[in-house]
C-alpha positions as a Python dict, from the first residue, in 0.01 Angstrom:
ca = {
    (1, 'M'): (0, 0, 0),
    (2, 'S'): (169, -26, 339),
    (3, 'A'): (301, 330, 316),
    (4, 'A'): (-40, 470, 220),
    (5, 'L'): (-202, 279, 504),
    (6, 'D'): (55, 409, 752),
    (7, 'R'): (-3, 766, 638),
    (8, 'A'): (-379, 731, 673),
    (9, 'L'): (-357, 579, 1018),
    (10, 'D'): (-105, 836, 1137),
    (11, 'R'): (-391, 1086, 1157),
    (12, 'P'): (-587, 1147, 1479),
    (13, 'A'): (-806, 846, 1555),
    (14, 'A'): (-1105, 886, 1784),
    (15, 'Q'): (-1252, 613, 2005),
    (16, 'Q'): (-943, 389, 2019),
    (17, 'P'): (-852, 195, 2335),
    (18, 'Q'): (-541, 272, 2533),
    (19, 'W'): (-364, -61, 2490),
    (20, 'P'): (-139, -133, 2791),
    (21, 'D'): (116, -330, 2583),
    (22, 'P'): (192, -188, 2235),
    (23, 'E'): (421, -480, 2153),
    (24, 'A'): (136, -726, 2212),
    (25, 'V'): (-77, -522, 1971),
    (26, 'R'): (190, -551, 1702),
    (27, 'E'): (215, -926, 1756),
    (28, 'V'): (-161, -971, 1722),
    (29, 'R'): (-169, -756, 1410),
    (30, 'T'): (105, -968, 1255),
    (31, 'I'): (-97, -1284, 1318),
    (32, 'L'): (-414, -1133, 1170),
    (33, 'E'): (-229, -1012, 863),
    (34, 'G'): (-158, -1375, 777),
    (35, 'V'): (-497, -1537, 838),
    (36, 'A'): (-761, -1622, 579),
    (37, 'P'): (-1009, -1336, 531),
    (38, 'V'): (-1359, -1348, 678),
    (39, 'V'): (-1518, -1261, 341),
    (40, 'N'): (-1380, -1260, -13),
    (41, 'A'): (-1327, -984, -267),
    (42, 'E'): (-1569, -1133, -521),
    (43, 'E'): (-1852, -1108, -267),
    (44, 'V'): (-1761, -746, -198),
    (45, 'D'): (-1772, -671, -570),
    (46, 'R'): (-2118, -828, -597),
    (47, 'L'): (-2242, -609, -316),
    (48, 'R'): (-2105, -302, -493),
    (49, 'S'): (-2308, -387, -802),
    (50, 'H'): (-2624, -440, -594),
    (51, 'L'): (-2576, -108, -415),
    (52, 'A'): (-2542, 64, -751),
    (53, 'A'): (-2899, -46, -820),
    (54, 'V'): (-3009, 97, -485),
    (55, 'A'): (-2838, 429, -560),
    (56, 'T'): (-3013, 457, -895),
    (57, 'G'): (-3356, 378, -750),
    (58, 'T'): (-3415, 23, -873),
    (59, 'A'): (-3353, -166, -546),
    (60, 'F'): (-3383, -118, -171),
    (61, 'L'): (-3128, -177, 107),
    (62, 'L'): (-3215, -345, 436),
    (63, 'Q'): (-2941, -355, 697),
    (64, 'G'): (-2992, -484, 1049),
    (65, 'G'): (-2869, -686, 1341),
    (66, 'D'): (-2712, -655, 1682),
    (67, 'C'): (-2604, -328, 1835),
    (68, 'A'): (-2298, -507, 1973),
    (69, 'E'): (-2228, -872, 1904),
    (70, 'T'): (-2075, -1071, 2186),
    (71, 'F'): (-1852, -1375, 2172),
    (72, 'A'): (-2099, -1572, 2386),
    (73, 'G'): (-2384, -1467, 2158),
    (74, 'T'): (-2217, -1594, 1840),
    (75, 'T'): (-2427, -1910, 1825),
    (76, 'E'): (-2595, -2081, 1533),
    (77, 'H'): (-2934, -2029, 1694),
    (78, 'A'): (-2887, -1655, 1745),
    (79, 'I'): (-2746, -1600, 1397),
    (80, 'A'): (-3025, -1801, 1238),
    (81, 'G'): (-3283, -1593, 1425),
    (82, 'T'): (-3136, -1266, 1302),
    (83, 'V'): (-3096, -1392, 946),
    (84, 'D'): (-3452, -1525, 935),
    (85, 'T'): (-3588, -1196, 1071),
    (86, 'L'): (-3400, -1000, 806),
    (87, 'H'): (-3526, -1227, 529),
    (88, 'R'): (-3885, -1192, 650),
    (89, 'M'): (-3846, -816, 658),
    (90, 'A'): (-3696, -820, 307),
    (91, 'S'): (-3986, -1029, 175),
    (92, 'L'): (-4236, -782, 318),
    (93, 'L'): (-4051, -485, 168),
    (94, 'T'): (-4035, -653, -171),
    (95, 'S'): (-4403, -743, -169),
    (96, 'T'): (-4510, -386, -92),
    (97, 'T'): (-4257, -188, -299),
    (98, 'G'): (-4202, -426, -591),
    (99, 'L'): (-3827, -369, -556),
    (100, 'P'): (-3556, -630, -499),
    (101, 'V'): (-3405, -595, -154),
    (102, 'V'): (-3032, -606, -84),
    (103, 'T'): (-2985, -750, 266),
    (104, 'I'): (-2688, -677, 490),
    (105, 'G'): (-2652, -808, 844),
    (106, 'R'): (-2487, -629, 1132),
    (107, 'L'): (-2312, -954, 1216),
    (108, 'A'): (-1988, -1152, 1187),
    (109, 'G'): (-1781, -860, 1312),
    (110, 'Q'): (-1985, -599, 1504),
    (111, 'Y'): (-1773, -640, 1818),
    (112, 'A'): (-1648, -282, 1876),
    (113, 'K'): (-1856, 7, 2010),
    (114, 'P'): (-1789, 381, 2041),
    (115, 'R'): (-1872, 528, 2381),
    (116, 'S'): (-1957, 874, 2507),
    (117, 'S'): (-1708, 854, 2795),
    (118, 'P'): (-1386, 658, 2857),
    (119, 'I'): (-1493, 593, 3219),
    (120, 'D'): (-1825, 448, 3334),
    (121, 'T'): (-2034, 542, 3638),
    (122, 'L'): (-1840, 294, 3853),
    (123, 'G'): (-1510, 461, 3767),
    (124, 'L'): (-1400, 169, 3548),
    (125, 'P'): (-1282, 186, 3186),
    (126, 'T'): (-1588, 184, 2964),
    (127, 'Y'): (-1689, -139, 2794),
    (128, 'R'): (-1591, -92, 2428),
    (129, 'G'): (-1716, -421, 2292),
    (130, 'D'): (-1592, -777, 2324),
    (131, 'I'): (-1309, -713, 2078),
    (132, 'V'): (-1150, -476, 2335),
    (133, 'N'): (-1260, -573, 2686),
    (134, 'D'): (-1528, -749, 2888),
    (135, 'R'): (-1863, -628, 3027),
    (136, 'E'): (-1783, -768, 3372),
    (137, 'T'): (-1747, -482, 3619),
    (138, 'T'): (-1393, -538, 3742),
    (139, 'A'): (-1077, -347, 3664),
    (140, 'E'): (-915, -663, 3526),
    (141, 'A'): (-1205, -740, 3291),
    (142, 'R'): (-1224, -383, 3164),
    (143, 'A'): (-852, -356, 3082),
    (144, 'P'): (-812, -344, 2701),
    (145, 'D'): (-668, -675, 2581),
    (146, 'P'): (-536, -690, 2220),
    (147, 'H'): (-560, -1070, 2217),
    (148, 'R'): (-936, -1029, 2211),
    (149, 'M'): (-894, -924, 1847),
    (150, 'L'): (-796, -1284, 1772),
    (151, 'R'): (-1111, -1408, 1943),
    (152, 'A'): (-1314, -1158, 1740),
    (153, 'Y'): (-1165, -1293, 1418),
    (154, 'V'): (-1241, -1655, 1515),
    (155, 'N'): (-1598, -1567, 1611),
    (156, 'A'): (-1653, -1362, 1296),
    (157, 'T'): (-1526, -1647, 1079),
    (158, 'A'): (-1752, -1894, 1258),
    (159, 'A'): (-2050, -1662, 1215),
    (160, 'M'): (-1976, -1623, 845),
    (161, 'T'): (-1970, -2001, 808),
    (162, 'V'): (-2317, -2019, 960),
    (163, 'V'): (-2443, -1739, 731),
    (164, 'R'): (-2315, -1922, 421),
    (165, 'A'): (-2473, -2248, 536),
    (166, 'L'): (-2807, -2077, 593),
    (167, 'R'): (-2790, -1913, 253),
    (168, 'A'): (-2719, -2246, 85),
    (169, 'T'): (-3030, -2407, 234),
    (170, 'R'): (-3272, -2117, 203),
    (171, 'T'): (-3539, -2082, -65),
    (172, 'V'): (-3574, -1716, -150),
    (173, 'G'): (-3901, -1557, -262),
    (174, 'R'): (-3948, -1371, -588),
    (175, 'G'): (-3767, -1039, -606),
    (176, 'T'): (-3562, -1083, -288),
    (177, 'E'): (-3184, -1084, -311),
    (178, 'A'): (-3069, -1432, -200),
    (179, 'E'): (-2728, -1338, -68),
    (180, 'L'): (-2692, -1193, 279),
    (181, 'F'): (-2386, -971, 315),
    (182, 'T'): (-2215, -872, 640),
    (183, 'S'): (-2119, -539, 789),
    (184, 'H'): (-1985, -366, 1095),
    (185, 'E'): (-1860, -28, 1203),
    (186, 'A'): (-1494, 17, 1102),
    (187, 'L'): (-1406, 142, 1447),
    (188, 'L'): (-1109, -48, 1590),
    (189, 'L'): (-836, 46, 1347),
    (190, 'D'): (-575, -201, 1472),
    (191, 'Y'): (-813, -481, 1373),
    (192, 'E'): (-935, -327, 1048),
    (193, 'R'): (-587, -254, 913),
    (194, 'S'): (-485, -614, 986),
    (195, 'M'): (-766, -744, 764),
    (196, 'V'): (-671, -539, 458),
    (197, 'R'): (-576, -750, 157),
    (198, 'V'): (-464, -656, -195),
    (199, 'R'): (-609, -865, -478),
    (200, 'G'): (-441, -861, -818),
    (201, 'G'): (-286, -518, -783),
    (202, 'R'): (-629, -356, -744),
    (203, 'Q'): (-752, -119, -476),
    (204, 'P'): (-719, -295, -138),
    (205, 'Y'): (-1013, -458, 38),
    (206, 'D'): (-1086, -477, 410),
    (207, 'L'): (-1196, -840, 412),
    (208, 'S'): (-1329, -840, 768),
    (209, 'A'): (-1673, -762, 614),
    (210, 'H'): (-1844, -679, 288),
    (211, 'F'): (-1967, -336, 397),
    (212, 'L'): (-1810, -101, 651),
    (213, 'W'): (-1935, 223, 795),
    (214, 'I'): (-1785, 521, 976),
    (215, 'G'): (-1980, 622, 1283),
    (216, 'E'): (-2112, 956, 1402),
    (217, 'R'): (-1830, 983, 1658),
    (218, 'T'): (-1546, 901, 1414),
    (219, 'R'): (-1640, 1090, 1095),
    (220, 'Q'): (-1390, 1373, 1150),
    (221, 'L'): (-1275, 1506, 812),
    (222, 'D'): (-912, 1516, 927),
    (223, 'G'): (-931, 1183, 1109),
    (224, 'A'): (-784, 840, 1049),
    (225, 'H'): (-1117, 662, 995),
    (226, 'L'): (-1209, 866, 690),
    (227, 'A'): (-855, 845, 548),
    (228, 'F'): (-856, 468, 598),
    (229, 'A'): (-1192, 427, 422),
    (230, 'E'): (-1070, 631, 125),
    (231, 'L'): (-819, 356, 45),
    (232, 'L'): (-1066, 68, 34),
    (233, 'A'): (-1255, -105, -246),
    (234, 'N'): (-1541, -194, -8),
    (235, 'P'): (-1863, 4, -27),
    (236, 'I'): (-1857, 250, 261),
    (237, 'G'): (-2122, 410, 480),
    (238, 'V'): (-2105, 728, 686),
    (239, 'K'): (-2345, 802, 970),
    (240, 'I'): (-2467, 1162, 955),
    (241, 'G'): (-2640, 1311, 1257),
    (242, 'P'): (-2821, 1641, 1322),
    (243, 'T'): (-2495, 1838, 1349),
    (244, 'T'): (-2389, 1744, 995),
    (245, 'T'): (-2383, 2037, 754),
    (246, 'P'): (-2457, 2010, 382),
    (247, 'E'): (-2099, 2116, 313),
    (248, 'Q'): (-1961, 1835, 529),
    (249, 'A'): (-2183, 1584, 354),
    (250, 'V'): (-2055, 1694, 14),
    (251, 'E'): (-1696, 1661, 133),
    (252, 'Y'): (-1764, 1304, 249),
    (253, 'V'): (-1906, 1230, -93),
    (254, 'E'): (-1619, 1385, -286),
    (255, 'R'): (-1354, 1209, -79),
    (256, 'L'): (-1516, 866, -52),
    (257, 'D'): (-1667, 857, -403),
    (258, 'P'): (-1402, 1034, -614),
    (259, 'H'): (-1492, 841, -930),
    (260, 'D'): (-1870, 903, -914),
    (261, 'E'): (-1950, 533, -875),
    (262, 'P'): (-2319, 478, -793),
    (263, 'G'): (-2352, 293, -462),
    (264, 'R'): (-1990, 333, -355),
    (265, 'L'): (-2108, 555, -68),
    (266, 'T'): (-2408, 520, 161),
    (267, 'L'): (-2510, 822, 369),
    (268, 'I'): (-2687, 689, 679),
    (269, 'S'): (-2900, 960, 836),
    (270, 'R'): (-2964, 926, 1210),
    (271, 'M'): (-3128, 1256, 1294),
    (272, 'G'): (-3402, 1168, 1542),
    (273, 'S'): (-3771, 1196, 1469),
    (274, 'T'): (-3784, 1561, 1579),
    (275, 'E'): (-3496, 1672, 1354),
    (276, 'V'): (-3508, 1467, 1034),
    (277, 'R'): (-3758, 1686, 850),
    (278, 'R'): (-3557, 2000, 928),
    (279, 'V'): (-3194, 1886, 891),
    (280, 'L'): (-3205, 1630, 611),
    (281, 'P'): (-3352, 1833, 317),
    (282, 'P'): (-3062, 2076, 264),
    (283, 'I'): (-2814, 1787, 288),
    (284, 'V'): (-3001, 1586, 25),
    (285, 'E'): (-3026, 1891, -201),
    (286, 'K'): (-2656, 1974, -175),
    (287, 'V'): (-2540, 1615, -233),
    (288, 'T'): (-2779, 1568, -524),
    (289, 'A'): (-2649, 1889, -683),
    (290, 'S'): (-2294, 1746, -662),
    (291, 'G'): (-2396, 1481, -915),
    (292, 'H'): (-2299, 1179, -703),
    (293, 'A'): (-2543, 886, -687),
    (294, 'V'): (-2527, 784, -321),
    (295, 'V'): (-2746, 542, -131),
    (296, 'W'): (-2971, 730, 112),
    (297, 'Q'): (-3033, 514, 416),
    (298, 'C'): (-3228, 585, 735),
    (299, 'D'): (-3104, 475, 1077),
    (300, 'P'): (-3414, 549, 1287),
    (301, 'M'): (-3267, 406, 1607),
    (302, 'H'): (-2977, 615, 1735),
    (303, 'G'): (-3143, 955, 1726),
    (304, 'N'): (-3438, 828, 1930),
    (305, 'T'): (-3267, 680, 2235),
    (306, 'V'): (-3408, 779, 2576),
    (307, 'Q'): (-3380, 661, 2934),
    (308, 'S'): (-3681, 498, 3097),
    (309, 'P'): (-3796, 592, 3449),
    (310, 'G'): (-3630, 272, 3568),
    (311, 'G'): (-3293, 371, 3420),
    (312, 'Y'): (-3300, 151, 3108),
    (313, 'K'): (-3177, 290, 2779),
    (314, 'T'): (-3463, 239, 2537),
    (315, 'R'): (-3637, 355, 2218),
    (316, 'H'): (-4005, 388, 2141),
    (317, 'F'): (-4137, 208, 1835),
    (318, 'D'): (-4352, 507, 1738),
    (319, 'R'): (-4053, 743, 1736),
    (320, 'V'): (-3853, 498, 1527),
    (321, 'L'): (-4141, 470, 1282),
    (322, 'D'): (-4186, 847, 1269),
    (323, 'E'): (-3822, 903, 1174),
    (324, 'I'): (-3868, 662, 883),
    (325, 'R'): (-4184, 851, 786),
    (326, 'G'): (-3995, 1181, 793),
    (327, 'F'): (-3709, 1032, 592),
    (328, 'V'): (-3950, 913, 322),
    (329, 'E'): (-4134, 1247, 321),
    (330, 'V'): (-3809, 1438, 264),
    (331, 'H'): (-3705, 1221, -29),
    (332, 'R'): (-4055, 1220, -177),
    (333, 'A'): (-4060, 1602, -171),
    (334, 'L'): (-3717, 1627, -334),
    (335, 'G'): (-3769, 1354, -593),
    (336, 'T'): (-3487, 1136, -459),
    (337, 'H'): (-3488, 768, -368),
    (338, 'P'): (-3532, 676, 2),
    (339, 'G'): (-3304, 381, -51),
    (340, 'G'): (-3270, 192, 274),
    (341, 'L'): (-3318, 116, 641),
    (342, 'H'): (-3047, 50, 901),
    (343, 'V'): (-3197, -104, 1215),
    (344, 'E'): (-3067, -253, 1537),
    (345, 'L'): (-3266, -572, 1590),
    (346, 'T'): (-3255, -930, 1704),
    (347, 'G'): (-3445, -1244, 1619),
    (348, 'A'): (-3500, -1303, 1992),
    (349, 'D'): (-3806, -1203, 2194),
    (350, 'V'): (-3632, -931, 2394),
    (351, 'T'): (-3801, -643, 2577),
    (352, 'E'): (-3568, -353, 2506),
    (353, 'C'): (-3775, -111, 2294),
    (354, 'L'): (-4112, 30, 2398),
    (355, 'G'): (-4440, 3, 2207),
    (356, 'G'): (-4493, -191, 1887),
    (357, 'P'): (-4745, -472, 1832),
    (358, 'Q'): (-4684, -610, 2183),
    (359, 'H'): (-4740, -265, 2342),
    (360, 'L'): (-4432, -300, 2561),
    (361, 'S'): (-4427, -57, 2854),
    (362, 'P'): (-4146, 61, 3084),
    (363, 'T'): (-4241, -211, 3333),
    (364, 'D'): (-4171, -475, 3065),
    (365, 'L'): (-3813, -365, 3003),
    (366, 'P'): (-3645, -566, 3284),
    (367, 'H'): (-3802, -895, 3176),
    (368, 'R'): (-3573, -973, 2881),
    (369, 'Y'): (-3328, -684, 2850),
    (370, 'T'): (-3014, -862, 2729),
    (371, 'T'): (-2835, -623, 2494),
    (372, 'A'): (-2465, -564, 2545),
    (373, 'C'): (-2509, -195, 2466),
    (374, 'D'): (-2807, -28, 2294),
    (375, 'P'): (-3171, -147, 2285),
    (376, 'R'): (-3282, -355, 1985),
    (377, 'L'): (-3617, -418, 1823),
    (378, 'N'): (-3734, -772, 1886),
    (379, 'R'): (-3846, -1003, 1606),
    (380, 'T'): (-4213, -901, 1622),
    (381, 'Q'): (-4133, -529, 1630),
    (382, 'A'): (-3882, -559, 1344),
    (383, 'I'): (-4125, -742, 1116),
    (384, 'E'): (-4400, -492, 1193),
    (385, 'L'): (-4159, -207, 1118),
    (386, 'A'): (-4081, -356, 777),
    (387, 'S'): (-4449, -393, 699),
    (388, 'L'): (-4530, -33, 790),
    (389, 'A'): (-4217, 106, 621),
    (390, 'G'): (-4308, -82, 306),
    (391, 'E'): (-4647, 86, 299),
    (392, 'M'): (-4479, 427, 326),
    (393, 'L'): (-4235, 344, 49),
    (394, 'F'): (-4507, 207, -177),
    (395, 'S'): (-4638, 559, -239),
    (396, 'S'): (-4291, 705, -312),
    (397, 'P'): (-4231, 851, -659),
    (398, 'G'): (-4156, 587, -921),
    (399, 'Q'): (-4338, 312, -736),
    (400, 'P'): (-4660, 155, -867),
}
């Protein structure tokens, strides 16, 4: 396995930090290779079976949580707020669609972030998430520090302990999947490779999370991220934006789902509300014709990011909702299953996204704008989104 992993990671790898001390990186990796995993292989296998049901149209996938988790934000209160919000959303989706909902949190590991530039507007190295450097605007704080990977592991393990405790005490409503799985973008390859474990001679697992995805900025067909994901037993997601061609989508499917396993691969469309109806149909048609049963999931957040007059990065609730509407319309027209939502949200009462039930305006944004990176729906907005999305999905083919 080590040789195959080395070959995969010898390919070009986008969005990696320039570590100042390679020997320190090797030392940290050695430590992480010997620690207990954050999740276990049996949980990953259960998720694979649940996602198979989503891929074949008999379940729905809800995935959500922080844009970028922070070490300071890994508290029981914050985690409980996100988990409760996701469960409320899942209950709404189940009640309107009649389908069981598989719930995955963007938590217990979402500490790395891709960035559009290596240098920020102050001339400092860009903040790449708490696993790499610090948000503080000093050269010292922004220097990539490999020891932060150890802090990320400790925080992820603590968060997973809270998730398991919440699951053990929660009463789940009819039709809602009780177990909450975890996910993050498989971005920082030094960390991800260190969390790979082989169980019983089977395909290796990345036990930093149950579900991992490859982002829009790291989905290069000749890149290390895709080659790394090919080796794993985990279910994998790939973000596909408006520049994705149908041919590229089919190649992702053929490489990441070589054995035609329903639910092994999730294609996460993040087109933007103005592009989804135009770009997505030929991709869905081409992938469907390949015979692979993938999970089709809509990320309505990243393609709808704008800057407010006051300089805040934000998203408008109506645009987010319209991308979901377009996603459902495309699948309804093609007879395929609009299988999931992937949403950046928090259980807190933040003011980061415009509109929604509270009618937040640009003047509201500074009041409680606390995200470490991208704007998130607050609890009220997220629950309303689930309610409205459920109504859209209720009229999809195959639903009562």
